[in-house]
C-alpha positions as CSV (number, residue, x, y, z in Angstrom):
1,M,-41.2,13.4,43.4
2,K,-40.9,10.2,41.2
3,P,-38.1,8.3,39.5
4,I,-36.7,9.9,36.4
5,K,-34.9,8.8,33.2
6,R,-31.4,9.9,32.8
7,R,-32.2,11.7,29.5
8,D,-35.0,13.7,31.1
9,F,-32.8,14.5,34.1
10,I,-30.1,15.9,31.7
11,T,-32.7,18.0,29.9
12,K,-33.8,19.5,33.3
13,L,-30.3,20.3,34.2
14,R,-29.9,22.0,30.9
15,K,-32.9,24.2,31.6
16,L,-31.2,25.2,34.9
17,G,-28.2,26.4,33.0
18,F,-25.9,23.4,33.1
19,I,-24.0,22.3,29.9
20,G,-22.9,18.9,28.8
21,P,-22.7,16.1,29.6
22,F,-19.0,15.6,29.0
23,S,-17.0,12.4,29.3
24,G,-14.4,12.0,32.2
25,G,-13.3,9.5,34.7
26,K,-15.9,7.0,35.8
27,H,-18.9,9.3,35.3
28,Q,-20.0,11.8,32.8
29,F,-20.3,15.3,34.1
30,M,-22.2,18.6,33.5
31,I,-20.8,22.0,34.2
32,Y,-22.5,25.0,35.8
33,K,-20.1,28.1,35.7
34,N,-17.0,26.8,37.6
35,Y,-18.7,23.7,39.1
36,R,-18.8,20.1,37.9
37,L,-21.6,17.7,38.7
38,A,-21.0,13.9,38.3
39,I,-24.0,12.3,36.3
40,P,-24.5,8.6,37.3
41,S,-24.7,6.2,34.3
42,N,-27.8,4.3,35.2
43,K,-30.6,4.6,32.6
44,E,-33.2,5.7,35.5
45,Y,-32.6,7.5,38.7
46,S,-34.5,6.4,41.9
47,I,-36.3,8.9,44.2
48,P,-33.5,8.9,46.8
49,Q,-30.8,9.3,44.1
50,V,-32.6,12.3,42.6
51,K,-33.0,13.9,46.0
52,C,-29.4,13.6,46.8
53,I,-28.3,15.0,43.5
54,L,-30.8,17.8,43.8
55,K,-29.2,18.8,47.1
56,E,-25.9,19.1,45.4
57,I,-27.4,21.1,42.4
58,E,-29.2,23.5,44.9
59,R,-25.7,24.1,46.5
60,I,-24.1,24.7,43.1
61,I,-26.7,27.1,41.8
62,D,-27.4,28.6,45.2
63,K,-31.1,28.3,45.0
64,K,-33.8,26.1,46.5
65,I,-35.7,24.0,44.0
66,S,-39.2,22.9,45.2
67,D,-40.5,19.5,44.1
68,K,-43.1,21.4,42.0
69,E,-40.5,23.5,40.4
70,W,-38.5,20.4,39.5
71,E,-41.6,18.7,37.9
72,N,-42.3,21.7,35.8
73,L,-38.7,22.1,34.3
């Protein structure tokens, strides 16, 4: 896993079925069915930040995402 630009991160989320991003509160967010995922506003996400957000994504979509699968999105 490596750091990722915000734009590329959002593209990967769209491939997983998320829609957005939408404005609201302090952060923009993306929607998957009835769930909201806050998207940090920094231009690039660090490895620990990506891992933390990926754990939340896996919980939302109820599916484990391997590092290789994430890179191939």
